[in-house]
N, C-alpha and C positions, 0 to 999 in steps of 0.2 A: 288284165286282158285273160282269155281263157287260151288254153291249150287245143289242140287239135283236137288234143283225146276228151278233152272236155266238151267240145261242140258235139262229136258224135257220138258219147253221152247221153247231151240233152236231146240230141236224136232219138234215141234210142227210148230213153226215159219218158219224151213226149207220144213216141210209138205205142209205148206199152199201157200209156193212157188212155190212146187214139182207142186202142182195141177193147176197153174195159176193164182194166187188170191194175193192179199196183206197182208201180213201178218197185218201190220198195221190198218188197215179197216177191216179185218175179226174178227181182238183182240177187237177193239174198238165195233163193234156190239157186239161181245159177251159180253162184260163189261158193255155196255149200258142196255142191253135187259136180259142179263143172260141167253140164247137161245144158245145152243153148235149147234145148226144148222150151224152157221156161220162159225165154224171149220169144216174141212174135214175130213172123216173117213179114208182118206187116212194114213196107218204107225200107225195107231189108235189113232190119233192125236185128235181127241173129244173126247174120254176117258181120255186121257193123260191131253189134258188142263183141265179137272176138278179136278187134284189133285194137281193144283197149285193155291196157296194162292193169293186173287186180290191184293196184296200189289204188290207181282214179276211182275204179267201184267202189272199192273198200271207204275211198274218202265221202264218195256220195254215201254211201248207206250210214256212216259215222254222223253225218250234217244232220240225216232225216232219221235217226233212232227215233221208235214209236216207243213211249213210255205209257206204262198205266196207271 
């Protein structure tokens, strides 16, 4: 069962993808800088991402690591 934060993160990820961006890259930028401008405003994603704990976002990023 997904937690509420994980459900919100799913909305944010889908919004980023719908806007044509990489969720991994955008969330990495957001985590590195704390600047919500990395997240699209589409579907309220920018506001929603601020309600997610950094641990949940780090978990997402860790599970989607890009390897060269």
